[in-house]
Biopython code that builds the backbone (N, CA, C, O; Angstrom):
import numpy as np
from Bio.PDB.StructureBuilder import StructureBuilder

atoms = [
    (1, "MET", "N", (19.229, -30.220, -88.070)),
    (1, "MET", "CA", (20.284, -29.335, -87.647)),
    (1, "MET", "C", (21.508, -29.590, -88.521)),
    (1, "MET", "O", (21.956, -30.729, -88.648)),
    (2, "ASN", "N", (22.048, -28.530, -89.122)),
    (2, "ASN", "CA", (23.231, -28.717, -89.969)),
    (2, "ASN", "C", (24.504, -28.725, -89.115)),
    (2, "ASN", "O", (24.453, -28.481, -87.909)),
    (3, "ASN", "N", (25.644, -29.008, -89.752)),
    (3, "ASN", "CA", (26.905, -29.150, -89.019)),
    (3, "ASN", "C", (27.280, -27.891, -88.250)),
    (3, "ASN", "O", (27.705, -27.973, -87.097)),
    (4, "ASP", "N", (27.129, -26.731, -88.873)),
    (4, "ASP", "CA", (27.482, -25.483, -88.187)),
    (4, "ASP", "C", (26.611, -25.267, -86.955)),
    (4, "ASP", "O", (27.100, -24.808, -85.923)),
    (5, "GLU", "N", (25.340, -25.591, -87.054)),
    (5, "GLU", "CA", (24.443, -25.452, -85.909)),
    (5, "GLU", "C", (24.834, -26.420, -84.788)),
    (5, "GLU", "O", (24.794, -26.059, -83.612)),
    (6, "LEU", "N", (25.210, -27.645, -85.153)),
    (6, "LEU", "CA", (25.655, -28.619, -84.153)),
    (6, "LEU", "C", (26.868, -28.101, -83.392)),
    (6, "LEU", "O", (26.956, -28.243, -82.172)),
    (7, "ILE", "N", (27.790, -27.507, -84.115)),
    (7, "ILE", "CA", (29.017, -27.013, -83.497)),
    (7, "ILE", "C", (28.719, -25.784, -82.641)),
    (7, "ILE", "O", (29.231, -25.668, -81.528)),
    (8, "ARG", "N", (27.909, -24.879, -83.143)),
    (8, "ARG", "CA", (27.582, -23.657, -82.390)),
    (8, "ARG", "C", (26.774, -23.957, -81.134)),
    (8, "ARG", "O", (26.734, -23.140, -80.213)),
    (9, "PHE", "N", (26.133, -25.116, -81.089)),
    (9, "PHE", "CA", (25.344, -25.496, -79.920)),
    (9, "PHE", "C", (26.204, -25.532, -78.662)),
    (9, "PHE", "O", (25.713, -25.279, -77.562)),
    (10, "ASN", "N", (27.493, -25.847, -78.826)),
    (10, "ASN", "CA", (28.433, -25.850, -77.706)),
    (10, "ASN", "C", (29.427, -24.713, -77.957)),
    (10, "ASN", "O", (30.357, -24.879, -78.747)),
    (11, "PRO", "N", (29.250, -23.565, -77.302)),
    (11, "PRO", "CA", (30.109, -22.412, -77.567)),
    (11, "PRO", "C", (31.589, -22.647, -77.262)),
    (11, "PRO", "O", (32.454, -22.029, -77.882)),
    (12, "ILE", "N", (31.882, -23.525, -76.322)),
    (12, "ILE", "CA", (33.294, -23.820, -76.018)),
    (12, "ILE", "C", (33.942, -24.500, -77.216)),
    (12, "ILE", "O", (35.047, -24.138, -77.620)),
    (13, "LEU", "N", (33.251, -25.491, -77.785)),
    (13, "LEU", "CA", (33.780, -26.167, -78.977)),
    (13, "LEU", "C", (33.826, -25.217, -80.159)),
    (13, "LEU", "O", (34.792, -25.223, -80.923)),
    (14, "ALA", "N", (32.792, -24.399, -80.317)),
    (14, "ALA", "CA", (32.739, -23.455, -81.440)),
    (14, "ALA", "C", (33.913, -22.477, -81.377)),
    (14, "ALA", "O", (34.540, -22.190, -82.397)),
    (15, "ASN", "N", (34.210, -21.967, -80.184)),
    (15, "ASN", "CA", (35.334, -21.036, -80.036)),
    (15, "ASN", "C", (36.671, -21.714, -80.305)),
    (15, "ASN", "O", (37.537, -21.144, -80.967)),
    (16, "ALA", "N", (36.839, -22.928, -79.792)),
    (16, "ALA", "CA", (38.091, -23.666, -80.013)),
    (16, "ALA", "C", (38.279, -23.965, -81.494)),
    (16, "ALA", "O", (39.388, -23.858, -82.018)),
    (17, "LEU", "N", (37.197, -24.339, -82.167)),
    (17, "LEU", "CA", (37.276, -24.638, -83.598)),
    (17, "LEU", "C", (37.611, -23.379, -84.391)),
    (17, "LEU", "O", (38.448, -23.420, -85.292)),
    (18, "ALA", "N", (36.968, -22.267, -84.065)),
    (18, "ALA", "CA", (37.249, -21.012, -84.762)),
    (18, "ALA", "C", (38.712, -20.614, -84.594)),
    (18, "ALA", "O", (39.350, -20.164, -85.546)),
    (19, "GLN", "N", (39.238, -20.781, -83.390)),
    (19, "GLN", "CA", (40.639, -20.457, -83.140)),
    (19, "GLN", "C", (41.556, -21.382, -83.936)),
    (19, "GLN", "O", (42.529, -20.927, -84.536)),
    (20, "ALA", "N", (41.251, -22.669, -83.944)),
    (20, "ALA", "CA", (42.073, -23.630, -84.698)),
    (20, "ALA", "C", (42.041, -23.317, -86.188)),
    (20, "ALA", "O", (43.069, -23.398, -86.861)),
    (21, "GLU", "N", (40.879, -22.962, -86.705)),
    (21, "GLU", "CA", (40.763, -22.638, -88.126)),
    (21, "GLU", "C", (41.558, -21.369, -88.451)),
    (21, "GLU", "O", (42.174, -21.264, -89.511)),
    (22, "GLU", "N", (41.535, -20.425, -87.537)),
    (22, "GLU", "CA", (42.268, -19.170, -87.738)),
    (22, "GLU", "C", (43.774, -19.404, -87.738)),
    (22, "GLU", "O", (44.508, -18.770, -88.496)),
    (23, "GLU", "N", (44.223, -20.309, -86.894)),
    (23, "GLU", "CA", (45.658, -20.567, -86.750)),
    (23, "GLU", "C", (46.189, -21.616, -87.722)),
    (23, "GLU", "O", (47.401, -21.821, -87.789)),
    (24, "ASN", "N", (45.325, -22.280, -88.470)),
    (24, "ASN", "CA", (45.739, -23.359, -89.362)),
    (24, "ASN", "C", (46.647, -22.826, -90.471)),
    (24, "ASN", "O", (46.257, -21.968, -91.264)),
    (25, "VAL", "N", (47.853, -23.354, -90.501)),
    (25, "VAL", "CA", (48.796, -22.972, -91.544)),
    (25, "VAL", "C", (49.208, -24.179, -92.391)),
    (25, "VAL", "O", (50.068, -24.070, -93.266)),
    (26, "ASP", "N", (48.594, -25.311, -92.125)),
    (26, "ASP", "CA", (48.935, -26.535, -92.848)),
    (26, "ASP", "C", (48.012, -26.700, -94.059)),
    (26, "ASP", "O", (46.827, -26.991, -93.897)),
    (27, "PRO", "N", (48.546, -26.516, -95.270)),
    (27, "PRO", "CA", (47.699, -26.623, -96.464)),
    (27, "PRO", "C", (47.207, -28.052, -96.725)),
    (27, "PRO", "O", (46.306, -28.260, -97.537)),
    (28, "HIS", "N", (47.796, -29.032, -96.038)),
    (28, "HIS", "CA", (47.385, -30.420, -96.230)),
    (28, "HIS", "C", (46.162, -30.790, -95.396)),
    (28, "HIS", "O", (45.544, -31.829, -95.627)),
    (29, "VAL", "N", (45.813, -29.947, -94.432)),
    (29, "VAL", "CA", (44.656, -30.211, -93.574)),
    (29, "VAL", "C", (43.706, -29.007, -93.684)),
    (29, "VAL", "O", (43.797, -28.057, -92.907)),
    (30, "PRO", "N", (42.808, -29.069, -94.651)),
    (30, "PRO", "CA", (41.891, -27.931, -94.819)),
    (30, "PRO", "C", (40.943, -27.798, -93.635)),
    (30, "PRO", "O", (40.591, -28.789, -92.996)),
    (31, "ASN", "N", (40.536, -26.574, -93.350)),
    (31, "ASN", "CA", (39.623, -26.309, -92.240)),
    (31, "ASN", "C", (38.334, -27.110, -92.350)),
    (31, "ASN", "O", (37.755, -27.503, -91.337)),
    (32, "GLU", "N", (37.885, -27.352, -93.573)),
    (32, "GLU", "CA", (36.639, -28.093, -93.766)),
    (32, "GLU", "C", (36.739, -29.504, -93.201)),
    (32, "GLU", "O", (35.755, -30.053, -92.706)),
    (33, "PHE", "N", (37.930, -30.086, -93.277)),
    (33, "PHE", "CA", (38.127, -31.440, -92.739)),
    (33, "PHE", "C", (37.939, -31.437, -91.228)),
    (33, "PHE", "O", (37.225, -32.283, -90.688)),
    (34, "LEU", "N", (38.574, -30.494, -90.546)),
    (34, "LEU", "CA", (38.450, -30.428, -89.093)),
    (34, "LEU", "C", (37.014, -30.124, -88.693)),
    (34, "LEU", "O", (36.495, -30.729, -87.754)),
    (35, "ARG", "N", (36.366, -29.201, -89.386)),
    (35, "ARG", "CA", (34.978, -28.841, -89.087)),
    (35, "ARG", "C", (34.067, -30.066, -89.241)),
    (35, "ARG", "O", (33.198, -30.301, -88.402)),
    (36, "GLU", "N", (34.263, -30.833, -90.294)),
    (36, "GLU", "CA", (33.456, -32.035, -90.521)),
    (36, "GLU", "C", (33.734, -33.086, -89.448)),
    (36, "GLU", "O", (32.811, -33.746, -88.972)),
    (37, "LEU", "N", (34.993, -33.242, -89.068)),
    (37, "LEU", "CA", (35.361, -34.206, -88.032)),
    (37, "LEU", "C", (34.717, -33.839, -86.695)),
    (37, "LEU", "O", (34.240, -34.713, -85.972)),
    (38, "VAL", "N", (34.705, -32.557, -86.371)),
    (38, "VAL", "CA", (34.071, -32.110, -85.137)),
    (38, "VAL", "C", (32.568, -32.373, -85.197)),
    (38, "VAL", "O", (31.992, -32.882, -84.235)),
    (39, "ALA", "N", (31.934, -32.035, -86.309)),
    (39, "ALA", "CA", (30.488, -32.237, -86.451)),
    (39, "ALA", "C", (30.118, -33.715, -86.341)),
    (39, "ALA", "O", (29.144, -34.062, -85.672)),
    (40, "VAL", "N", (30.877, -34.571, -86.982)),
    (40, "VAL", "CA", (30.609, -36.015, -86.912)),
    (40, "VAL", "C", (30.799, -36.514, -85.482)),
    (40, "VAL", "O", (30.026, -37.340, -84.999)),
    (41, "SER", "N", (31.830, -36.011, -84.812)),
    (41, "SER", "CA", (32.074, -36.415, -83.422)),
    (41, "SER", "C", (30.906, -36.033, -82.530)),
    (41, "SER", "O", (30.503, -36.807, -81.662)),
    (42, "VAL", "N", (30.362, -34.838, -82.743)),
    (42, "VAL", "CA", (29.193, -34.407, -81.970)),
    (42, "VAL", "C", (28.008, -35.311, -82.280)),
    (42, "VAL", "O", (27.295, -35.740, -81.374)),
    (43, "LYS", "N", (27.800, -35.600, -83.564)),
    (43, "LYS", "CA", (26.653, -36.418, -83.988)),
    (43, "LYS", "C", (26.675, -37.813, -83.380)),
    (43, "LYS", "O", (25.631, -38.347, -83.006)),
    (44, "VAL", "N", (27.854, -38.400, -83.280)),
    (44, "VAL", "CA", (27.932, -39.781, -82.779)),
    (44, "VAL", "C", (28.072, -39.852, -81.268)),
    (44, "VAL", "O", (28.131, -40.943, -80.700)),
    (45, "GLY", "N", (28.124, -38.699, -80.611)),
    (45, "GLY", "CA", (28.104, -38.695, -79.153)),
    (45, "GLY", "C", (29.442, -38.751, -78.463)),
    (45, "GLY", "O", (29.518, -39.141, -77.298)),
    (46, "VAL", "N", (30.507, -38.370, -79.154)),
    (46, "VAL", "CA", (31.806, -38.289, -78.479)),
    (46, "VAL", "C", (31.694, -37.201, -77.409)),
    (46, "VAL", "O", (31.099, -36.150, -77.649)),
    (47, "SER", "N", (32.255, -37.449, -76.246)),
    (47, "SER", "CA", (32.125, -36.476, -75.162)),
    (47, "SER", "C", (32.825, -35.167, -75.549)),
    (47, "SER", "O", (33.880, -35.188, -76.184)),
    (48, "PRO", "N", (32.243, -34.047, -75.170)),
    (48, "PRO", "CA", (32.775, -32.749, -75.568)),
    (48, "PRO", "C", (34.218, -32.506, -75.142)),
    (48, "PRO", "O", (34.961, -31.836, -75.860)),
    (49, "ASP", "N", (34.634, -33.032, -73.992)),
    (49, "ASP", "CA", (36.024, -32.824, -73.581)),
    (49, "ASP", "C", (36.990, -33.511, -74.537)),
    (49, "ASP", "O", (38.085, -33.008, -74.788)),
    (50, "LYS", "N", (36.586, -34.659, -75.070)),
    (50, "LYS", "CA", (37.437, -35.371, -76.038)),
    (50, "LYS", "C", (37.482, -34.622, -77.377)),
    (50, "LYS", "O", (38.530, -34.558, -78.020)),
    (51, "ILE", "N", (36.357, -34.065, -77.787)),
    (51, "ILE", "CA", (36.318, -33.280, -79.029)),
    (51, "ILE", "C", (37.198, -32.042, -78.870)),
    (51, "ILE", "O", (37.965, -31.693, -79.768)),
    (52, "TYR", "N", (37.078, -31.390, -77.728)),
    (52, "TYR", "CA", (37.884, -30.203, -77.447)),
    (52, "TYR", "C", (39.372, -30.551, -77.515)),
    (52, "TYR", "O", (40.150, -29.831, -78.140)),
    (53, "ALA", "N", (39.766, -31.647, -76.876)),
    (53, "ALA", "CA", (41.167, -32.072, -76.895)),
    (53, "ALA", "C", (41.629, -32.372, -78.315)),
    (53, "ALA", "O", (42.767, -32.073, -78.676)),
    (54, "MET", "N", (40.756, -32.958, -79.115)),
    (54, "MET", "CA", (41.087, -33.238, -80.512)),
    (54, "MET", "C", (41.356, -31.937, -81.261)),
    (54, "MET", "O", (42.316, -31.841, -82.026)),
    (55, "ILE", "N", (40.508, -30.941, -81.039)),
    (55, "ILE", "CA", (40.684, -29.651, -81.702)),
    (55, "ILE", "C", (41.985, -28.994, -81.246)),
    (55, "ILE", "O", (42.766, -28.516, -82.068)),
    (56, "LYS", "N", (42.211, -28.972, -79.945)),
    (56, "LYS", "CA", (43.361, -28.267, -79.387)),
    (56, "LYS", "C", (44.700, -28.926, -79.722)),
    (56, "LYS", "O", (45.695, -28.238, -79.950)),
    (57, "THR", "N", (44.721, -30.261, -79.750)),
    (57, "THR", "CA", (46.004, -30.953, -79.950)),
    (57, "THR", "C", (46.224, -31.424, -81.381)),
    (57, "THR", "O", (47.353, -31.702, -81.785)),
    (58, "GLY", "N", (45.144, -31.510, -82.140)),
    (58, "GLY", "CA", (45.285, -32.005, -83.508)),
    (58, "GLY", "C", (45.414, -33.509, -83.594)),
    (58, "GLY", "O", (45.837, -34.045, -84.618)),
    (59, "ARG", "N", (45.050, -34.192, -82.518)),
    (59, "ARG", "CA", (45.138, -35.660, -82.565)),
    (59, "ARG", "C", (43.943, -36.283, -81.853)),
    (59, "ARG", "O", (43.274, -35.656, -81.032)),
    (60, "ILE", "N", (43.710, -37.522, -82.197)),
    (60, "ILE", "CA", (42.683, -38.320, -81.533)),
    (60, "ILE", "C", (43.421, -39.362, -80.711)),
    (60, "ILE", "O", (44.253, -40.103, -81.235)),
    (61, "LEU", "N", (43.121, -39.416, -79.448)),
    (61, "LEU", "CA", (43.792, -40.360, -78.558)),
    (61, "LEU", "C", (42.915, -41.591, -78.379)),
    (61, "LEU", "O", (41.746, -41.484, -78.009)),
    (62, "THR", "N", (43.484, -42.750, -78.641)),
    (62, "THR", "CA", (42.778, -44.011, -78.452)),
    (62, "THR", "C", (43.684, -44.965, -77.677)),
    (62, "THR", "O", (44.882, -44.716, -77.541)),
    (63, "ASN", "N", (43.119, -46.044, -77.177)),
    (63, "ASN", "CA", (43.936, -47.057, -76.509)),
    (63, "ASN", "C", (44.961, -47.639, -77.467)),
    (63, "ASN", "O", (46.068, -47.994, -77.061)),
    (64, "ASP", "N", (44.594, -47.736, -78.741)),
    (64, "ASP", "CA", (45.502, -48.326, -79.722)),
    (64, "ASP", "C", (46.672, -47.422, -80.082)),
    (64, "ASP", "O", (47.786, -47.905, -80.285)),
    (65, "ASN", "N", (46.431, -46.101, -80.165)),
    (65, "ASN", "CA", (47.532, -45.244, -80.604)),
    (65, "ASN", "C", (48.318, -44.614, -79.453)),
    (65, "ASN", "O", (49.319, -43.941, -79.696)),
    (66, "MET", "N", (47.885, -44.819, -78.206)),
    (66, "MET", "CA", (48.613, -44.254, -77.065)),
    (66, "MET", "C", (50.065, -44.697, -77.034)),
    (66, "MET", "O", (50.945, -43.925, -76.654)),
    (67, "LYS", "N", (50.318, -45.941, -77.434)),
    (67, "LYS", "CA", (51.686, -46.455, -77.376)),
    (67, "LYS", "C", (52.597, -45.787, -78.416)),
    (67, "LYS", "O", (53.821, -45.890, -78.334)),
    (68, "LEU", "N", (51.990, -45.103, -79.390)),
    (68, "LEU", "CA", (52.768, -44.422, -80.421)),
    (68, "LEU", "C", (53.069, -42.969, -80.065)),
    (68, "LEU", "O", (53.860, -42.316, -80.747)),
    (69, "LEU", "N", (52.451, -42.462, -79.012)),
    (69, "LEU", "CA", (52.610, -41.070, -78.625)),
    (69, "LEU", "C", (53.568, -40.936, -77.451)),
    (69, "LEU", "O", (53.715, -41.851, -76.641)),
    (70, "SER", "N", (54.207, -39.794, -77.377)),
    (70, "SER", "CA", (55.094, -39.539, -76.237)),
    (70, "SER", "C", (54.258, -39.217, -75.004)),
    (70, "SER", "O", (53.076, -38.890, -75.106)),
    (71, "ASN", "N", (54.888, -39.316, -73.848)),
    (71, "ASN", "CA", (54.200, -38.944, -72.609)),
    (71, "ASN", "C", (53.749, -37.487, -72.657)),
    (71, "ASN", "O", (52.686, -37.145, -72.140)),
    (72, "ALA", "N", (54.557, -36.632, -73.276)),
    (72, "ALA", "CA", (54.205, -35.212, -73.396)),
    (72, "ALA", "C", (52.960, -35.032, -74.268)),
    (72, "ALA", "O", (52.102, -34.203, -73.963)),
    (73, "ASP", "N", (52.861, -35.810, -75.357)),
    (73, "ASP", "CA", (51.682, -35.739, -76.224)),
    (73, "ASP", "C", (50.424, -36.172, -75.473)),
    (73, "ASP", "O", (49.374, -35.541, -75.585)),
    (74, "ILE", "N", (50.543, -37.245, -74.716)),
    (74, "ILE", "CA", (49.394, -37.751, -73.947)),
    (74, "ILE", "C", (49.004, -36.747, -72.873)),
    (74, "ILE", "O", (47.818, -36.495, -72.659)),
    (75, "LYS", "N", (49.992, -36.174, -72.199)),
    (75, "LYS", "CA", (49.701, -35.176, -71.168)),
    (75, "LYS", "C", (49.030, -33.948, -71.782)),
    (75, "LYS", "O", (48.091, -33.405, -71.201)),
    (76, "GLU", "N", (49.495, -33.511, -72.938)),
    (76, "GLU", "CA", (48.876, -32.365, -73.604)),
    (76, "GLU", "C", (47.398, -32.648, -73.885)),
    (76, "GLU", "O", (46.546, -31.782, -73.685)),
    (77, "TRP", "N", (47.103, -33.856, -74.346)),
    (77, "TRP", "CA", (45.726, -34.237, -74.664)),
    (77, "TRP", "C", (44.892, -34.280, -73.385)),
    (77, "TRP", "O", (43.774, -33.765, -73.355)),
    (78, "GLN", "N", (45.427, -34.886, -72.340)),
    (78, "GLN", "CA", (44.711, -34.958, -71.065)),
    (78, "GLN", "C", (44.495, -33.574, -70.469)),
    (78, "GLN", "O", (43.431, -33.282, -69.922)),
    (79, "ASP", "N", (45.514, -32.723, -70.577)),
    (79, "ASP", "CA", (45.381, -31.351, -70.081)),
    (79, "ASP", "C", (44.291, -30.600, -70.838)),
    (79, "ASP", "O", (43.572, -29.789, -70.255)),
    (80, "SER", "N", (44.171, -30.867, -72.124)),
    (80, "SER", "CA", (43.113, -30.229, -72.914)),
    (80, "SER", "C", (41.731, -30.702, -72.465)),
    (80, "SER", "O", (40.787, -29.913, -72.429)),
    (81, "CYS", "N", (41.609, -31.977, -72.125)),
    (81, "CYS", "CA", (40.341, -32.490, -71.592)),
    (81, "CYS", "C", (40.005, -31.779, -70.286)),
    (81, "CYS", "O", (38.858, -31.386, -70.072)),
    (82, "HIS", "N", (40.989, -31.611, -69.416)),
    (82, "HIS", "CA", (40.782, -30.928, -68.137)),
    (82, "HIS", "C", (40.446, -29.452, -68.362)),
    (82, "HIS", "O", (39.639, -28.871, -67.637)),
    (83, "GLU", "N", (41.076, -28.856, -69.378)),
    (83, "GLU", "CA", (40.779, -27.457, -69.705)),
    (83, "GLU", "C", (39.316, -27.302, -70.104)),
    (83, "GLU", "O", (38.647, -26.356, -69.688)),
    (84, "TYR", "N", (38.826, -28.236, -70.914)),
    (84, "TYR", "CA", (37.406, -28.188, -71.288)),
    (84, "TYR", "C", (36.527, -28.297, -70.045)),
    (84, "TYR", "O", (35.584, -27.525, -69.872)),
    (85, "ASP", "N", (36.842, -29.249, -69.194)),
    (85, "ASP", "CA", (36.056, -29.436, -67.974)),
    (85, "ASP", "C", (36.042, -28.165, -67.138)),
    (85, "ASP", "O", (35.012, -27.798, -66.572)),
    (86, "SER", "N", (37.180, -27.500, -67.063)),
    (86, "SER", "CA", (37.262, -26.258, -66.306)),
    (86, "SER", "C", (36.406, -25.170, -66.949)),
    (86, "SER", "O", (35.671, -24.466, -66.255)),
    (87, "LEU", "N", (36.498, -25.031, -68.265)),
    (87, "LEU", "CA", (35.703, -24.028, -68.976)),
    (87, "LEU", "C", (34.206, -24.304, -68.854)),
    (87, "LEU", "O", (33.399, -23.386, -68.714)),
    (88, "ALA", "N", (33.857, -25.576, -68.910)),
    (88, "ALA", "CA", (32.441, -25.954, -68.863)),
    (88, "ALA", "C", (31.921, -26.063, -67.437)),
    (88, "ALA", "O", (30.710, -26.091, -67.216)),
    (89, "GLY", "N", (32.826, -26.122, -66.476)),
    (89, "GLY", "CA", (32.421, -26.278, -65.087)),
    (89, "GLY", "C", (31.928, -27.676, -64.769)),
    (89, "GLY", "O", (31.253, -27.873, -63.758)),
    (90, "THR", "N", (32.253, -28.662, -65.616)),
    (90, "THR", "CA", (31.719, -30.007, -65.430)),
    (90, "THR", "C", (32.326, -30.716, -64.227)),
    (90, "THR", "O", (31.599, -31.394, -63.500)),
    (91, "LYS", "N", (33.596, -30.592, -63.993)),
    (91, "LYS", "CA", (34.222, -31.276, -62.854)),
    (91, "LYS", "C", (33.807, -30.622, -61.548)),
    (91, "LYS", "O", (33.652, -31.306, -60.536)),
    (92, "VAL", "N", (33.628, -29.316, -61.555)),
    (92, "VAL", "CA", (33.196, -28.615, -60.344)),
    (92, "VAL", "C", (31.816, -29.103, -59.927)),
    (92, "VAL", "O", (31.576, -29.387, -58.754)),
    (93, "ARG", "N", (30.913, -29.197, -60.896)),
    (93, "ARG", "CA", (29.562, -29.670, -60.588)),
    (93, "ARG", "C", (29.577, -31.103, -60.092)),
    (93, "ARG", "O", (28.846, -31.438, -59.159)),
    (94, "ALA", "N", (30.395, -31.955, -60.697)),
    (94, "ALA", "CA", (30.457, -33.360, -60.280)),
    (94, "ALA", "C", (30.986, -33.468, -58.860)),
    (94, "ALA", "O", (30.493, -34.282, -58.079)),
    (95, "ALA", "N", (31.972, -32.667, -58.516)),
    (95, "ALA", "CA", (32.537, -32.700, -57.159)),
    (95, "ALA", "C", (31.517, -32.229, -56.144)),
    (95, "ALA", "O", (31.448, -32.793, -55.052)),
    (96, "LYS", "N", (30.727, -31.229, -56.456)),
    (96, "LYS", "CA", (29.717, -30.727, -55.534)),
    (96, "LYS", "C", (28.638, -31.750, -55.289)),
    (96, "LYS", "O", (28.117, -31.832, -54.176)),
    (97, "ARG", "N", (28.282, -32.539, -56.294)),
    (97, "ARG", "CA", (27.247, -33.559, -56.133)),
    (97, "ARG", "C", (27.687, -34.648, -55.176)),
    (97, "ARG", "O", (26.853, -35.215, -54.470)),
    (98, "ARG", "N", (28.967, -34.954, -55.133)),
    (98, "ARG", "CA", (29.469, -36.036, -54.288)),
    (98, "ARG", "C", (29.441, -35.673, -52.819)),
    (98, "ARG", "O", (29.436, -36.570, -51.976)),
    (99, "ARG", "N", (29.421, -34.425, -52.485)),
    (99, "ARG", "CA", (29.469, -33.999, -51.074)),
    (99, "ARG", "C", (28.196, -34.286, -50.355)),
    (99, "ARG", "O", (28.078, -33.989, -49.167)),
]
sb = StructureBuilder()
sb.init_structure("model")
sb.init_model(0)
sb.init_chain("A")
sb.init_seg("    ")
for serial, (resi, resn, name, xyz) in enumerate(atoms, 1):
    if name == "N":
        sb.init_residue(resn, " ", resi, " ")
    sb.init_atom(name, np.array(xyz, "f"), 0.0, 1.0, " ", f" {name:<3s}", serial, name[0])
structure = sb.get_structure()
């Protein structure tokens, strides 16, 4: 499976990536870099909500770099993770299983 196929396998990620590529106005960050980063993240098993947040916010959140980000930046990243869960219906399904 090539990188494009890996990305298209998850339509939520594919749509977010297409939107990010369309809106990219930074000549220092070519679309190919983001596309490759997303594909590698999928290959190594990063959870889709984290990949989605990376695409939407333009940053990778780690325990090490959290102290360098503002509370607003962290909230934006967390909100993006929740947005993915909402789009994918993952949190709804998890809540129903607990009942």
